[in-house]
Residue, then its C-alpha position, 0 to 999 in steps of 0.5 A: m513635366e520633366q519628371a517623366p523621362k527620369m522616371e523611365e530612366e529609373s525603370a530602366i535601371g530597375s530592369s537591370g535586376s539590381n541597384e549598383m549604387d547600394g547593392s539592394t535587390a529590386i521588388p518586381m510589381e505590377p504595372m502602375t497607372t499614374s495619375s495627376s497626384g501619382v508617382g508621375g507628378s502632376g501630369g501623365g494623365g493616367k499613363v501606364v508605367s512598368h515599375f519595380l520598388l526598391e527597398e529605398d521606396f519603404d520607410s527606413k524605419k520599417r526596414f528589417t533585414s535577414t541580418h536583423k532577424r538572425i540577431f533577433y532569434i539569437l538574442t531571444s534564444l540566449a534570453i530563454l536559456v538564461t531564464v531556464v538556468l536561473l530557475i534551475v539554480f534558484l528555485l529547485p532545492r539543493g541536492w535535488e537528484g530528480p524523480k526516482k523510478k522505483t516505488n515500494i509498497i508496504m501492505m499491512i493487514g490487521d487480521g480480524m481487526g475491526p473498528a471495536a478492536l482498535t478502540m479497545a486498544r486505544v482506550c487501554f494503552h492511550t488513556k491519559g491519567e485518571s480521565t477518559s481523555q484519550a491519545h491516539l493510536y499511531l494509526d489514527p491520524f492516517i485513516v482515509g476510509t473503510v473497506k467492504t470485505y465480502s467474498s464471491s460466496s458470502v457476505v461474510t469473508d473468511s481470510a483466505a478469500a479476502a487475501t486472495t482479493y488483496a493479492s490478486g485483484i479478484k473475488t473468490y470463494n471462501r477457503a480459496v488460496g490464489v484461485d478463482p471461483n472456479a478453482k483455477p490459479v490466478g496470478t499474485i502481486i508477489e509472483a508478478a513483482k518478481k517478474i519485473g525484478m522487485k523484492t518481495g517479503l512476508v512477515v507474519t505472527t502465525r504460520i507462513s502457510d496460513a491463509t493470508p501469506a499463502c494467498y500471496f505466493a501459493h495456489s490451493a483449492d483449500r486453505d487447509n493443504e498447508a504442506f502442499i502450500i509450503n512446497q510452493l514457496l521456495d520457487k517463488e524466490i521471496d527475498v524475506v520470509l519471517g513467521g512461524g509453522k516450521k512443522f509444515f516444512s519438510n527437511k528437503t525444503l529446509q535443505d534446498a532453502v540454504s542450498s546454492k540454488y535458493n541461498y536463504s539464511y535459515v534462522q529459528s531465533k531472535q539472536e540468529m535473525e539479528q545476525v543476518e546482515s544481507g541477502r535472503i532470509l527464511g525465519l521460522f520461530a515456531d513450529g506453529d504460530i509465534p507465541w502471543e504478545i501478552d505471554r512473550l513479554r512476561d516470560p524472559t525465555l520467549l522474550s530473549t528468543k522469539p521475536s516480536l512483530q516489531e522486530m521482524t518487520t525492523k529486519a525485513l526493511d533492513l534486508i529488502s531495501q538493500n540493492n533496491e534498484n527496482g523497488f519492493f513488495l512487503m506484506v506485514e500481517g498482525s496475524k494474531i488479532d484475529v486468533a485472539a478474537h476467535i477465542n474471544d480473548a479480549p485481554t490477549q487481543i489488546w496486546e496483539t493490536d498494540a504490537f500491530d499499531q507500534t509496527f505501523n509506526i516503525v513502517r511509517e517512520w521508515a517510509e518517511k525517511d525513504g521518501n518513496t514508499i506507500v504503506i497501506v494499512t487495513a484488515d481482511h475482515e472484523t472477528g468476534g463481533l466485539t462489543l465494548a460495554n457488553q450487557m449480560i442480563i437484560d433488566g431494562e437498565p442499559k449499560y454504558s460502561w466497560s473496564p479497561e483496567k480489568l483487561l490490563a490486569v490479565n497477565k496470561s493469554a486464555d491459550s496459556m491458561a487452557n493448557l495449564i488447566r489440562d495439565g492438571v492445574d486448579p482453574t479457580k486459583l490459576i484464573f484468579d491469579n492471572t486476572g483477579y477474577t473469581l470463577t462462579v459455580t457456572d463458570l467452573q462447570e463450564i470449564n470442566r465440561t469443555k476441559p477435553f475440547r480444543y474450545l476450552n480456551q474460548v471458554i476461558g477467554r469469554i469469561i474473562s472478557n465478560y468480567a471486563d464487560i466486553g462481549f463477543t457475538t461469535g467465535g467466527h467472522t462478521g460482515e462489517d466494513v474495516n478501516l483503511y489507513t495509508f501514508g505516502d499515497t499522493i496518487s489517490e489524494e490527487k484522483f480524489e480531487t478530480r472526482l469530486k470536481d467531476h461529481q463522480t464519487e457515487l454509484a460505483d462498487n469498485y472503480i476502474d481507476p481505483i483510489l484509496r479514499g472513502n468507502i471502497n471495495n477490497i478489490d480496489i486495494a489490489s488494483f491500486i497496487i497492481k496499477t501503481l507498480n505496473l504489474d502484469i498479473q495476467s501473464v502470470t495467471d496464463s503461466l499457471k494455466d496447467f498448475n493443479p491447485n490440489p495436492 
């Protein structure tokens, strides 16, 4: 019972606000009721006392002062910092420079290059020895899907409508160059890329004013307005322009090109092209189309003066990648795969397809070394309705063969032979000497009948192709899907896996968020490029609202 006064004494001390002995702060508490077993000892009988708990009233093992807390936080922060430093030092590869912001895209178009054209070239150039076993094209390992090619006006597109889709991301009518179905101008990838400081380039083997390249920089209600199309070229400030079609460039356009305003190096031969080491380049290597590869390789003069698709592309990559802070867009076209198919000339087509395949290998190796480039390869449509193992006579016995050896034995294009026949050369001797085929009476009659006409080359092309059991169903295009290849496209791979998980791989003709996998619409390729490069096509379209696409 003597502890009660002591309790009151301690309470009095607590009420002074501090413990003078150790400086600890008193914690105010509600008044407590003591019991026989409570704080007041065995007595007290429920006496109410006013009391402040001190830090000493807590178990010393549970004591955690503000000083301790500060030390704990400092040590924890140091541990996290050390962990981050160790991760950087030991887990990241040596020489790591962080992600690059720029992206390059190289779009390769094999004009008219259907699946059969690729098979035909593979069999001709990559058959192993005497067997039918085949090595692959450079393209083969990179196939990722197929592409639907129809236009807004037909289930069979032409090159202009297809290229406008690839260049602007819209469907339009056949013959349209950079205009919508109402013949209103639409912005292009190259125009939009220049607005954000990207470099741009075009490499083709036909004319720069031809449908496919034209759709990337020009706007014309009809593809045949080639001089009108070329008049729009210089103001687009494309860094690399290599191809043919000099006849559509006026003297004024060529003079302006080399002026200080545009500052192009203008070249007309392979040697001149190779001497350009920097800056913009305009290379026009023929009045019309660049010569056929089958003829160029066998003519020493052409071989030394006319660049191949591979050589032009190599030069383009060298120039366009210089001072490349913002990335570039380059379109490379194997243009004359299509032209050979139009004239049903299979022996000539295999050389154009092979040159395109070799060019892809150059591009892929460059992109692999660069590490920041996406390569997209496809066709705009199929041309010719090519058939491997054509059956000329229906006799109840199906045919299961064609002859790559006969195609490889040909050493002149049908175009070249047609020109020589018009110049008076004997067709029977000419064709035998250059193909090994002896014309029949019917063949000779057909050649003589068509001699005055431009389609003599198609007659000769079909005769020689039939000799190798290669058939064509048309001199125009067909509506079949074409192959799609990519390199360096990790974007589509990741998004496709997500679609598979979400069961969203069906029912869409073209996706809002496009990827380059499976069977896609040609408009998806443009959408992918536009989104990947963050291009504003609409602002370019808006700026063209007053442009008249008619000459």
